[in-house]
CHARMM internal coordinates of N, CA and C (Angstrom, degrees):
IC EDIT
DIST 1 N 1 CA 1.4492
DIST 1 CA 1 C 1.5287
ANGL 1 N 1 CA 1 C 106.89
DIST 1 C 2 N 1.3317
ANGL 1 CA 1 C 2 N 114.94
DIHE 1 N 1 CA 1 C 2 N 125.14
DIST 2 N 2 CA 1.4625
ANGL 1 C 2 N 2 CA 117.86
DIHE 1 CA 1 C 2 N 2 CA 178.12
DIST 2 CA 2 C 1.5157
ANGL 2 N 2 CA 2 C 109.89
DIHE 1 C 2 N 2 CA 2 C -153.75
DIST 2 C 3 N 1.3252
ANGL 2 CA 2 C 3 N 115.37
DIHE 2 N 2 CA 2 C 3 N 152.01
DIST 3 N 3 CA 1.4624
ANGL 2 C 3 N 3 CA 121.86
DIHE 2 CA 2 C 3 N 3 CA 174.99
DIST 3 CA 3 C 1.5261
ANGL 3 N 3 CA 3 C 106.97
DIHE 2 C 3 N 3 CA 3 C -98.47
DIST 3 C 4 N 1.3278
ANGL 3 CA 3 C 4 N 115.28
DIHE 3 N 3 CA 3 C 4 N 130.27
DIST 4 N 4 CA 1.4515
ANGL 3 C 4 N 4 CA 120.34
DIHE 3 CA 3 C 4 N 4 CA -177.57
DIST 4 CA 4 C 1.5266
ANGL 4 N 4 CA 4 C 109.65
DIHE 3 C 4 N 4 CA 4 C -131.47
DIST 4 C 5 N 1.3366
ANGL 4 CA 4 C 5 N 115.91
DIHE 4 N 4 CA 4 C 5 N 141.55
DIST 5 N 5 CA 1.4595
ANGL 4 C 5 N 5 CA 121.03
DIHE 4 CA 4 C 5 N 5 CA 177.32
DIST 5 CA 5 C 1.5231
ANGL 5 N 5 CA 5 C 108.26
DIHE 4 C 5 N 5 CA 5 C -88.20
DIST 5 C 6 N 1.3300
ANGL 5 CA 5 C 6 N 115.99
DIHE 5 N 5 CA 5 C 6 N 119.74
DIST 6 N 6 CA 1.4579
ANGL 5 C 6 N 6 CA 121.41
DIHE 5 CA 5 C 6 N 6 CA 178.82
DIST 6 CA 6 C 1.5272
ANGL 6 N 6 CA 6 C 108.65
DIHE 5 C 6 N 6 CA 6 C -101.74
DIST 6 C 7 N 1.3166
ANGL 6 CA 6 C 7 N 116.49
DIHE 6 N 6 CA 6 C 7 N 122.27
DIST 7 N 7 CA 1.4590
ANGL 6 C 7 N 7 CA 121.58
DIHE 6 CA 6 C 7 N 7 CA -179.95
DIST 7 CA 7 C 1.5226
ANGL 7 N 7 CA 7 C 109.25
DIHE 6 C 7 N 7 CA 7 C -88.02
DIST 7 C 8 N 1.3290
ANGL 7 CA 7 C 8 N 115.91
DIHE 7 N 7 CA 7 C 8 N 129.70
DIST 8 N 8 CA 1.4540
ANGL 7 C 8 N 8 CA 121.27
DIHE 7 CA 7 C 8 N 8 CA -177.63
DIST 8 CA 8 C 1.5295
ANGL 8 N 8 CA 8 C 110.71
DIHE 7 C 8 N 8 CA 8 C -82.97
DIST 8 C 9 N 1.3160
ANGL 8 CA 8 C 9 N 116.45
DIHE 8 N 8 CA 8 C 9 N 145.15
DIST 9 N 9 CA 1.4681
ANGL 8 C 9 N 9 CA 121.43
DIHE 8 CA 8 C 9 N 9 CA 179.12
DIST 9 CA 9 C 1.5301
ANGL 9 N 9 CA 9 C 110.17
DIHE 8 C 9 N 9 CA 9 C -64.11
DIST 9 C 10 N 1.3125
ANGL 9 CA 9 C 10 N 116.24
DIHE 9 N 9 CA 9 C 10 N -39.29
DIST 10 N 10 CA 1.4596
ANGL 9 C 10 N 10 CA 122.22
DIHE 9 CA 9 C 10 N 10 CA 178.38
DIST 10 CA 10 C 1.5193
ANGL 10 N 10 CA 10 C 109.18
DIHE 9 C 10 N 10 CA 10 C -131.50
DIST 10 C 11 N 1.3080
ANGL 10 CA 10 C 11 N 117.24
DIHE 10 N 10 CA 10 C 11 N 156.11
DIST 11 N 11 CA 1.4593
ANGL 10 C 11 N 11 CA 121.74
DIHE 10 CA 10 C 11 N 11 CA 178.26
DIST 11 CA 11 C 1.5256
ANGL 11 N 11 CA 11 C 109.60
DIHE 10 C 11 N 11 CA 11 C -65.75
DIST 11 C 12 N 1.3327
ANGL 11 CA 11 C 12 N 115.61
DIHE 11 N 11 CA 11 C 12 N 130.75
DIST 12 N 12 CA 1.4547
ANGL 11 C 12 N 12 CA 122.50
DIHE 11 CA 11 C 12 N 12 CA 177.41
DIST 12 CA 12 C 1.5168
ANGL 12 N 12 CA 12 C 107.22
DIHE 11 C 12 N 12 CA 12 C -96.52
DIST 12 C 13 N 1.3296
ANGL 12 CA 12 C 13 N 117.64
DIHE 12 N 12 CA 12 C 13 N 121.36
DIST 13 N 13 CA 1.4612
ANGL 12 C 13 N 13 CA 122.09
DIHE 12 CA 12 C 13 N 13 CA -176.66
DIST 13 CA 13 C 1.5215
ANGL 13 N 13 CA 13 C 111.28
DIHE 12 C 13 N 13 CA 13 C -121.53
DIST 13 C 14 N 1.3298
ANGL 13 CA 13 C 14 N 115.24
DIHE 13 N 13 CA 13 C 14 N 130.51
DIST 14 N 14 CA 1.4560
ANGL 13 C 14 N 14 CA 122.46
DIHE 13 CA 13 C 14 N 14 CA 172.78
DIST 14 CA 14 C 1.5225
ANGL 14 N 14 CA 14 C 107.17
DIHE 13 C 14 N 14 CA 14 C -139.43
DIST 14 C 15 N 1.3131
ANGL 14 CA 14 C 15 N 116.63
DIHE 14 N 14 CA 14 C 15 N 178.47
DIST 15 N 15 CA 1.4616
ANGL 14 C 15 N 15 CA 120.60
DIHE 14 CA 14 C 15 N 15 CA -177.30
DIST 15 CA 15 C 1.5318
ANGL 15 N 15 CA 15 C 112.23
DIHE 14 C 15 N 15 CA 15 C -58.79
DIST 15 C 16 N 1.3379
ANGL 15 CA 15 C 16 N 117.02
DIHE 15 N 15 CA 15 C 16 N -26.45
DIST 16 N 16 CA 1.4677
ANGL 15 C 16 N 16 CA 120.82
DIHE 15 CA 15 C 16 N 16 CA -177.49
DIST 16 CA 16 C 1.5222
ANGL 16 N 16 CA 16 C 113.24
DIHE 15 C 16 N 16 CA 16 C -82.99
DIST 16 C 17 N 1.3318
ANGL 16 CA 16 C 17 N 118.30
DIHE 16 N 16 CA 16 C 17 N -11.91
DIST 17 N 17 CA 1.4568
ANGL 16 C 17 N 17 CA 119.93
DIHE 16 CA 16 C 17 N 17 CA 179.19
DIST 17 CA 17 C 1.5171
ANGL 17 N 17 CA 17 C 112.81
DIHE 16 C 17 N 17 CA 17 C 149.91
DIST 17 C 18 N 1.3208
ANGL 17 CA 17 C 18 N 114.42
DIHE 17 N 17 CA 17 C 18 N -177.24
DIST 18 N 18 CA 1.4623
ANGL 17 C 18 N 18 CA 123.13
DIHE 17 CA 17 C 18 N 18 CA 178.69
DIST 18 CA 18 C 1.5228
ANGL 18 N 18 CA 18 C 108.49
DIHE 17 C 18 N 18 CA 18 C -113.68
DIST 18 C 19 N 1.3364
ANGL 18 CA 18 C 19 N 115.96
DIHE 18 N 18 CA 18 C 19 N 139.41
DIST 19 N 19 CA 1.4538
ANGL 18 C 19 N 19 CA 120.58
DIHE 18 CA 18 C 19 N 19 CA -176.29
DIST 19 CA 19 C 1.5238
ANGL 19 N 19 CA 19 C 110.73
DIHE 18 C 19 N 19 CA 19 C -130.20
DIST 19 C 20 N 1.3261
ANGL 19 CA 19 C 20 N 116.28
DIHE 19 N 19 CA 19 C 20 N 131.71
DIST 20 N 20 CA 1.4615
ANGL 19 C 20 N 20 CA 122.38
DIHE 19 CA 19 C 20 N 20 CA 175.93
DIST 20 CA 20 C 1.5257
ANGL 20 N 20 CA 20 C 111.94
DIHE 19 C 20 N 20 CA 20 C -106.65
DIST 20 C 21 N 1.3181
ANGL 20 CA 20 C 21 N 115.54
DIHE 20 N 20 CA 20 C 21 N -10.00
DIST 21 N 21 CA 1.4689
ANGL 20 C 21 N 21 CA 121.01
DIHE 20 CA 20 C 21 N 21 CA 177.89
DIST 21 CA 21 C 1.5240
ANGL 21 N 21 CA 21 C 108.96
DIHE 20 C 21 N 21 CA 21 C -150.32
DIST 21 C 22 N 1.2998
ANGL 21 CA 21 C 22 N 115.13
DIHE 21 N 21 CA 21 C 22 N 167.05
DIST 22 N 22 CA 1.4578
ANGL 21 C 22 N 22 CA 121.57
DIHE 21 CA 21 C 22 N 22 CA 177.09
DIST 22 CA 22 C 1.5265
ANGL 22 N 22 CA 22 C 107.74
DIHE 21 C 22 N 22 CA 22 C -141.52
DIST 22 C 23 N 1.3193
ANGL 22 CA 22 C 23 N 116.30
DIHE 22 N 22 CA 22 C 23 N 132.84
DIST 23 N 23 CA 1.4659
ANGL 22 C 23 N 23 CA 120.50
DIHE 22 CA 22 C 23 N 23 CA 175.58
DIST 23 CA 23 C 1.5231
ANGL 23 N 23 CA 23 C 107.77
DIHE 22 C 23 N 23 CA 23 C -85.50
DIST 23 C 24 N 1.3385
ANGL 23 CA 23 C 24 N 116.25
DIHE 23 N 23 CA 23 C 24 N 133.17
DIST 24 N 24 CA 1.4596
ANGL 23 C 24 N 24 CA 121.24
DIHE 23 CA 23 C 24 N 24 CA -177.57
DIST 24 CA 24 C 1.5225
ANGL 24 N 24 CA 24 C 109.96
DIHE 23 C 24 N 24 CA 24 C -129.49
DIST 24 C 25 N 1.3198
ANGL 24 CA 24 C 25 N 115.38
DIHE 24 N 24 CA 24 C 25 N 141.49
DIST 25 N 25 CA 1.4556
ANGL 24 C 25 N 25 CA 122.57
DIHE 24 CA 24 C 25 N 25 CA 173.03
DIST 25 CA 25 C 1.5207
ANGL 25 N 25 CA 25 C 106.80
DIHE 24 C 25 N 25 CA 25 C -96.74
DIST 25 C 26 N 1.3260
ANGL 25 CA 25 C 26 N 116.47
DIHE 25 N 25 CA 25 C 26 N 120.22
DIST 26 N 26 CA 1.4574
ANGL 25 C 26 N 26 CA 122.40
DIHE 25 CA 25 C 26 N 26 CA -179.42
DIST 26 CA 26 C 1.5237
ANGL 26 N 26 CA 26 C 108.41
DIHE 25 C 26 N 26 CA 26 C -108.55
DIST 26 C 27 N 1.3300
ANGL 26 CA 26 C 27 N 115.91
DIHE 26 N 26 CA 26 C 27 N 130.42
DIST 27 N 27 CA 1.4654
ANGL 26 C 27 N 27 CA 119.45
DIHE 26 CA 26 C 27 N 27 CA -179.73
DIST 27 CA 27 C 1.5224
ANGL 27 N 27 CA 27 C 110.78
DIHE 26 C 27 N 27 CA 27 C -130.29
DIST 27 C 28 N 1.3194
ANGL 27 CA 27 C 28 N 114.31
DIHE 27 N 27 CA 27 C 28 N 155.37
DIST 28 N 28 CA 1.4651
ANGL 27 C 28 N 28 CA 122.22
DIHE 27 CA 27 C 28 N 28 CA 174.28
DIST 28 CA 28 C 1.5234
ANGL 28 N 28 CA 28 C 107.17
DIHE 27 C 28 N 28 CA 28 C -131.46
DIST 28 C 29 N 1.3206
ANGL 28 CA 28 C 29 N 115.69
DIHE 28 N 28 CA 28 C 29 N 126.33
DIST 29 N 29 CA 1.4552
ANGL 28 C 29 N 29 CA 121.33
DIHE 28 CA 28 C 29 N 29 CA 176.33
DIST 29 CA 29 C 1.5125
ANGL 29 N 29 CA 29 C 107.99
DIHE 28 C 29 N 29 CA 29 C -113.77
DIST 29 C 30 N 1.3282
ANGL 29 CA 29 C 30 N 116.64
DIHE 29 N 29 CA 29 C 30 N 143.13
DIST 30 N 30 CA 1.4590
ANGL 29 C 30 N 30 CA 119.17
DIHE 29 CA 29 C 30 N 30 CA 178.56
DIST 30 CA 30 C 1.5254
ANGL 30 N 30 CA 30 C 109.62
DIHE 29 C 30 N 30 CA 30 C -139.41
DIST 30 C 31 N 1.3209
ANGL 30 CA 30 C 31 N 113.42
DIHE 30 N 30 CA 30 C 31 N 148.84
DIST 31 N 31 CA 1.4543
ANGL 30 C 31 N 31 CA 121.64
DIHE 30 CA 30 C 31 N 31 CA 176.35
DIST 31 CA 31 C 1.5206
ANGL 31 N 31 CA 31 C 107.01
DIHE 30 C 31 N 31 CA 31 C -149.16
DIST 31 C 32 N 1.3281
ANGL 31 CA 31 C 32 N 115.57
DIHE 31 N 31 CA 31 C 32 N 120.87
DIST 32 N 32 CA 1.4623
ANGL 31 C 32 N 32 CA 122.05
DIHE 31 CA 31 C 32 N 32 CA -175.21
DIST 32 CA 32 C 1.5326
ANGL 32 N 32 CA 32 C 108.66
DIHE 31 C 32 N 32 CA 32 C 54.77
DIST 32 C 33 N 1.3166
ANGL 32 CA 32 C 33 N 119.89
DIHE 32 N 32 CA 32 C 33 N -117.51
DIST 33 N 33 CA 1.4677
ANGL 32 C 33 N 33 CA 120.87
DIHE 32 CA 32 C 33 N 33 CA -177.88
DIST 33 CA 33 C 1.5313
ANGL 33 N 33 CA 33 C 112.90
DIHE 32 C 33 N 33 CA 33 C -103.15
DIST 33 C 34 N 1.3223
ANGL 33 CA 33 C 34 N 116.90
DIHE 33 N 33 CA 33 C 34 N 9.76
DIST 34 N 34 CA 1.4656
ANGL 33 C 34 N 34 CA 120.97
DIHE 33 CA 33 C 34 N 34 CA -177.55
DIST 34 CA 34 C 1.5303
ANGL 34 N 34 CA 34 C 110.45
DIHE 33 C 34 N 34 CA 34 C -105.21
DIST 34 C 35 N 1.3318
ANGL 34 CA 34 C 35 N 115.76
DIHE 34 N 34 CA 34 C 35 N 143.76
DIST 35 N 35 CA 1.4632
ANGL 34 C 35 N 35 CA 121.75
DIHE 34 CA 34 C 35 N 35 CA 176.69
DIST 35 CA 35 C 1.5166
ANGL 35 N 35 CA 35 C 109.22
DIHE 34 C 35 N 35 CA 35 C -128.88
DIST 35 C 36 N 1.3130
ANGL 35 CA 35 C 36 N 115.13
DIHE 35 N 35 CA 35 C 36 N 147.10
DIST 36 N 36 CA 1.4556
ANGL 35 C 36 N 36 CA 121.89
DIHE 35 CA 35 C 36 N 36 CA 175.42
DIST 36 CA 36 C 1.5162
ANGL 36 N 36 CA 36 C 109.00
DIHE 35 C 36 N 36 CA 36 C -134.10
DIST 36 C 37 N 1.3098
ANGL 36 CA 36 C 37 N 116.12
DIHE 36 N 36 CA 36 C 37 N 149.25
DIST 37 N 37 CA 1.4597
ANGL 36 C 37 N 37 CA 121.58
DIHE 36 CA 36 C 37 N 37 CA -177.48
DIST 37 CA 37 C 1.5254
ANGL 37 N 37 CA 37 C 109.73
DIHE 36 C 37 N 37 CA 37 C -125.29
DIST 37 C 38 N 1.3137
ANGL 37 CA 37 C 38 N 116.14
DIHE 37 N 37 CA 37 C 38 N 148.97
DIST 38 N 38 CA 1.4605
ANGL 37 C 38 N 38 CA 120.65
DIHE 37 CA 37 C 38 N 38 CA 178.53
DIST 38 CA 38 C 1.5074
ANGL 38 N 38 CA 38 C 111.54
DIHE 37 C 38 N 38 CA 38 C -150.60
DIST 38 C 39 N 1.3115
ANGL 38 CA 38 C 39 N 114.77
DIHE 38 N 38 CA 38 C 39 N 163.83
DIST 39 N 39 CA 1.4590
ANGL 38 C 39 N 39 CA 119.29
DIHE 38 CA 38 C 39 N 39 CA 177.18
DIST 39 CA 39 C 1.5147
ANGL 39 N 39 CA 39 C 109.38
DIHE 38 C 39 N 39 CA 39 C -149.33
DIST 39 C 40 N 1.3132
ANGL 39 CA 39 C 40 N 114.67
DIHE 39 N 39 CA 39 C 40 N 154.59
DIST 40 N 40 CA 1.4564
ANGL 39 C 40 N 40 CA 122.84
DIHE 39 CA 39 C 40 N 40 CA 177.65
DIST 40 CA 40 C 1.5221
ANGL 40 N 40 CA 40 C 106.39
DIHE 39 C 40 N 40 CA 40 C -143.17
DIST 40 C 41 N 1.3089
ANGL 40 CA 40 C 41 N 117.31
DIHE 40 N 40 CA 40 C 41 N 135.03
DIST 41 N 41 CA 1.4624
ANGL 40 C 41 N 41 CA 120.11
DIHE 40 CA 40 C 41 N 41 CA 179.73
DIST 41 CA 41 C 1.5227
ANGL 41 N 41 CA 41 C 110.35
DIHE 40 C 41 N 41 CA 41 C -104.08
DIST 41 C 42 N 1.3145
ANGL 41 CA 41 C 42 N 115.57
DIHE 41 N 41 CA 41 C 42 N 150.08
DIST 42 N 42 CA 1.4567
ANGL 41 C 42 N 42 CA 121.80
DIHE 41 CA 41 C 42 N 42 CA 176.19
DIST 42 CA 42 C 1.5213
ANGL 42 N 42 CA 42 C 108.63
DIHE 41 C 42 N 42 CA 42 C -74.37
DIST 42 C 43 N 1.3346
ANGL 42 CA 42 C 43 N 115.97
DIHE 42 N 42 CA 42 C 43 N 131.63
DIST 43 N 43 CA 1.4627
ANGL 42 C 43 N 43 CA 120.46
DIHE 42 CA 42 C 43 N 43 CA 178.00
DIST 43 CA 43 C 1.5197
ANGL 43 N 43 CA 43 C 107.18
DIHE 42 C 43 N 43 CA 43 C -129.58
DIST 43 C 44 N 1.3281
ANGL 43 CA 43 C 44 N 115.77
DIHE 43 N 43 CA 43 C 44 N 108.28
DIST 44 N 44 CA 1.4606
ANGL 43 C 44 N 44 CA 121.17
DIHE 43 CA 43 C 44 N 44 CA -175.34
DIST 44 CA 44 C 1.5258
ANGL 44 N 44 CA 44 C 112.54
DIHE 43 C 44 N 44 CA 44 C -58.34
DIST 44 C 45 N 1.3270
ANGL 44 CA 44 C 45 N 117.11
DIHE 44 N 44 CA 44 C 45 N -46.64
DIST 45 N 45 CA 1.4665
ANGL 44 C 45 N 45 CA 119.12
DIHE 44 CA 44 C 45 N 45 CA -174.41
DIST 45 CA 45 C 1.5171
ANGL 45 N 45 CA 45 C 113.22
DIHE 44 C 45 N 45 CA 45 C -71.56
DIST 45 C 46 N 1.3358
ANGL 45 CA 45 C 46 N 119.37
DIHE 45 N 45 CA 45 C 46 N -13.62
DIST 46 N 46 CA 1.4563
ANGL 45 C 46 N 46 CA 122.39
DIHE 45 CA 45 C 46 N 46 CA 171.37
DIST 46 CA 46 C 1.5292
ANGL 46 N 46 CA 46 C 110.93
DIHE 45 C 46 N 46 CA 46 C -101.41
DIST 46 C 47 N 1.3132
ANGL 46 CA 46 C 47 N 116.30
DIHE 46 N 46 CA 46 C 47 N 3.28
DIST 47 N 47 CA 1.4650
ANGL 46 C 47 N 47 CA 124.12
DIHE 46 CA 46 C 47 N 47 CA -179.78
DIST 47 CA 47 C 1.5291
ANGL 47 N 47 CA 47 C 111.30
DIHE 46 C 47 N 47 CA 47 C 56.26
DIST 47 C 48 N 1.3344
ANGL 47 CA 47 C 48 N 116.76
DIHE 47 N 47 CA 47 C 48 N 42.14
DIST 48 N 48 CA 1.4606
ANGL 47 C 48 N 48 CA 122.42
DIHE 47 CA 47 C 48 N 48 CA 175.85
DIST 48 CA 48 C 1.5183
ANGL 48 N 48 CA 48 C 107.88
DIHE 47 C 48 N 48 CA 48 C -89.49
DIST 48 C 49 N 1.3186
ANGL 48 CA 48 C 49 N 116.19
DIHE 48 N 48 CA 48 C 49 N 112.99
DIST 49 N 49 CA 1.4500
ANGL 48 C 49 N 49 CA 123.05
DIHE 48 CA 48 C 49 N 49 CA -178.63
DIST 49 CA 49 C 1.5346
ANGL 49 N 49 CA 49 C 108.25
DIHE 48 C 49 N 49 CA 49 C -109.32
DIST 49 C 50 N 1.3053
ANGL 49 CA 49 C 50 N 116.68
DIHE 49 N 49 CA 49 C 50 N 118.62
DIST 50 N 50 CA 1.4583
ANGL 49 C 50 N 50 CA 120.76
DIHE 49 CA 49 C 50 N 50 CA -176.33
DIST 50 CA 50 C 1.5202
ANGL 50 N 50 CA 50 C 113.00
DIHE 49 C 50 N 50 CA 50 C -65.21
DIST 50 C 51 N 1.3147
ANGL 50 CA 50 C 51 N 117.21
DIHE 50 N 50 CA 50 C 51 N -31.80
DIST 51 N 51 CA 1.4688
ANGL 50 C 51 N 51 CA 119.68
DIHE 50 CA 50 C 51 N 51 CA 178.49
DIST 51 CA 51 C 1.5277
ANGL 51 N 51 CA 51 C 111.46
DIHE 50 C 51 N 51 CA 51 C -64.45
DIST 51 C 52 N 1.3496
ANGL 51 CA 51 C 52 N 116.87
DIHE 51 N 51 CA 51 C 52 N -32.96
DIST 52 N 52 CA 1.4668
ANGL 51 C 52 N 52 CA 120.17
DIHE 51 CA 51 C 52 N 52 CA 175.08
DIST 52 CA 52 C 1.5246
ANGL 52 N 52 CA 52 C 110.58
DIHE 51 C 52 N 52 CA 52 C -63.71
DIST 52 C 53 N 1.3507
ANGL 52 CA 52 C 53 N 116.64
DIHE 52 N 52 CA 52 C 53 N -41.76
DIST 53 N 53 CA 1.4566
ANGL 52 C 53 N 53 CA 120.84
DIHE 52 CA 52 C 53 N 53 CA 177.62
DIST 53 CA 53 C 1.5310
ANGL 53 N 53 CA 53 C 111.29
DIHE 52 C 53 N 53 CA 53 C -63.00
DIST 53 C 54 N 1.3272
ANGL 53 CA 53 C 54 N 116.68
DIHE 53 N 53 CA 53 C 54 N -40.94
DIST 54 N 54 CA 1.4689
ANGL 53 C 54 N 54 CA 120.38
DIHE 53 CA 53 C 54 N 54 CA 179.55
DIST 54 CA 54 C 1.5240
ANGL 54 N 54 CA 54 C 110.01
DIHE 53 C 54 N 54 CA 54 C -60.37
DIST 54 C 55 N 1.3329
ANGL 54 CA 54 C 55 N 116.78
DIHE 54 N 54 CA 54 C 55 N -44.91
DIST 55 N 55 CA 1.4716
ANGL 54 C 55 N 55 CA 120.14
DIHE 54 CA 54 C 55 N 55 CA 179.29
DIST 55 CA 55 C 1.5256
ANGL 55 N 55 CA 55 C 111.26
DIHE 54 C 55 N 55 CA 55 C -62.45
DIST 55 C 56 N 1.3356
ANGL 55 CA 55 C 56 N 117.12
DIHE 55 N 55 CA 55 C 56 N -41.66
DIST 56 N 56 CA 1.4630
ANGL 55 C 56 N 56 CA 120.44
DIHE 55 CA 55 C 56 N 56 CA 179.74
DIST 56 CA 56 C 1.5278
ANGL 56 N 56 CA 56 C 111.10
DIHE 55 C 56 N 56 CA 56 C -66.65
DIST 56 C 57 N 1.3260
ANGL 56 CA 56 C 57 N 117.08
DIHE 56 N 56 CA 56 C 57 N -40.49
DIST 57 N 57 CA 1.4641
ANGL 56 C 57 N 57 CA 119.97
DIHE 56 CA 56 C 57 N 57 CA 179.03
DIST 57 CA 57 C 1.5249
ANGL 57 N 57 CA 57 C 111.68
DIHE 56 C 57 N 57 CA 57 C -66.68
DIST 57 C 58 N 1.3370
ANGL 57 CA 57 C 58 N 117.39
DIHE 57 N 57 CA 57 C 58 N -37.83
DIST 58 N 58 CA 1.4652
ANGL 57 C 58 N 58 CA 120.30
DIHE 57 CA 57 C 58 N 58 CA 177.39
DIST 58 CA 58 C 1.5220
ANGL 58 N 58 CA 58 C 110.70
DIHE 57 C 58 N 58 CA 58 C -65.64
DIST 58 C 59 N 1.3319
ANGL 58 CA 58 C 59 N 116.44
DIHE 58 N 58 CA 58 C 59 N -38.70
DIST 59 N 59 CA 1.4626
ANGL 58 C 59 N 59 CA 120.60
DIHE 58 CA 58 C 59 N 59 CA 177.90
DIST 59 CA 59 C 1.5332
ANGL 59 N 59 CA 59 C 109.76
DIHE 58 C 59 N 59 CA 59 C -64.07
DIST 59 C 60 N 1.3292
ANGL 59 CA 59 C 60 N 116.86
DIHE 59 N 59 CA 59 C 60 N -44.78
DIST 60 N 60 CA 1.4577
ANGL 59 C 60 N 60 CA 121.17
DIHE 59 CA 59 C 60 N 60 CA 178.24
DIST 60 CA 60 C 1.5267
ANGL 60 N 60 CA 60 C 110.63
DIHE 59 C 60 N 60 CA 60 C -62.43
DIST 60 C 61 N 1.3224
ANGL 60 CA 60 C 61 N 116.44
DIHE 60 N 60 CA 60 C 61 N -40.09
DIST 61 N 61 CA 1.4583
ANGL 60 C 61 N 61 CA 120.86
DIHE 60 CA 60 C 61 N 61 CA -179.75
DIST 61 CA 61 C 1.5306
ANGL 61 N 61 CA 61 C 110.93
DIHE 60 C 61 N 61 CA 61 C -61.66
DIST 61 C 62 N 1.3338
ANGL 61 CA 61 C 62 N 116.76
DIHE 61 N 61 CA 61 C 62 N -40.85
DIST 62 N 62 CA 1.4669
ANGL 61 C 62 N 62 CA 120.51
DIHE 61 CA 61 C 62 N 62 CA 178.09
DIST 62 CA 62 C 1.5230
ANGL 62 N 62 CA 62 C 110.58
DIHE 61 C 62 N 62 CA 62 C -65.68
DIST 62 C 63 N 1.3485
ANGL 62 CA 62 C 63 N 117.03
DIHE 62 N 62 CA 62 C 63 N -40.44
DIST 63 N 63 CA 1.4618
ANGL 62 C 63 N 63 CA 120.37
DIHE 62 CA 62 C 63 N 63 CA 178.05
DIST 63 CA 63 C 1.5201
ANGL 63 N 63 CA 63 C 111.01
DIHE 62 C 63 N 63 CA 63 C -64.10
DIST 63 C 64 N 1.3241
ANGL 63 CA 63 C 64 N 115.64
DIHE 63 N 63 CA 63 C 64 N -39.69
DIST 64 N 64 CA 1.4652
ANGL 63 C 64 N 64 CA 120.56
DIHE 63 CA 63 C 64 N 64 CA -179.87
DIST 64 CA 64 C 1.5250
ANGL 64 N 64 CA 64 C 109.71
DIHE 63 C 64 N 64 CA 64 C -63.89
DIST 64 C 65 N 1.3204
ANGL 64 CA 64 C 65 N 117.12
DIHE 64 N 64 CA 64 C 65 N -43.39
DIST 65 N 65 CA 1.4660
ANGL 64 C 65 N 65 CA 120.62
DIHE 64 CA 64 C 65 N 65 CA -179.43
DIST 65 CA 65 C 1.5313
ANGL 65 N 65 CA 65 C 110.85
DIHE 64 C 65 N 65 CA 65 C -63.86
DIST 65 C 66 N 1.3340
ANGL 65 CA 65 C 66 N 116.19
DIHE 65 N 65 CA 65 C 66 N -33.50
DIST 66 N 66 CA 1.4645
ANGL 65 C 66 N 66 CA 120.41
DIHE 65 CA 65 C 66 N 66 CA 178.64
DIST 66 CA 66 C 1.5291
ANGL 66 N 66 CA 66 C 111.93
DIHE 65 C 66 N 66 CA 66 C -90.47
DIST 66 C 67 N 1.3347
ANGL 66 CA 66 C 67 N 116.43
DIHE 66 N 66 CA 66 C 67 N 1.24
DIST 67 N 67 CA 1.4783
ANGL 66 C 67 N 67 CA 123.36
DIHE 66 CA 66 C 67 N 67 CA 179.78
DIST 67 CA 67 C 1.5193
ANGL 67 N 67 CA 67 C 112.35
DIHE 66 C 67 N 67 CA 67 C 54.43
DIST 67 C 68 N 1.3625
ANGL 67 CA 67 C 68 N 115.58
DIHE 67 N 67 CA 67 C 68 N 44.34
DIST 68 N 68 CA 1.4511
ANGL 67 C 68 N 68 CA 120.56
DIHE 67 CA 67 C 68 N 68 CA 179.71
DIST 68 CA 68 C 1.5281
ANGL 68 N 68 CA 68 C 112.14
DIHE 67 C 68 N 68 CA 68 C -108.06
DIST 68 C 69 N 1.3085
ANGL 68 CA 68 C 69 N 117.85
DIHE 68 N 68 CA 68 C 69 N 21.48
DIST 69 N 69 CA 1.4692
ANGL 68 C 69 N 69 CA 118.64
DIHE 68 CA 68 C 69 N 69 CA 178.87
DIST 69 CA 69 C 1.4945
ANGL 69 N 69 CA 69 C 111.08
DIHE 68 C 69 N 69 CA 69 C -114.99
END
COOR INIT
IC SEED 1 N 1 CA 1 C
IC BUILD
């Protein structure tokens, strides 16, 4: 699990502002011999904070290790 800054090829412009990059949370989940990948981007106008997701995923990971979910 890591947060990475993705640089856009062109500036993305909407009513809320102009963006030249996007911060993304990249994750890898595995079970037995299978792996899955996912990503989530930070969106200011939806108040999506990647650090909040990291904390929630770490909490879930601890519950999973203790088999309390």
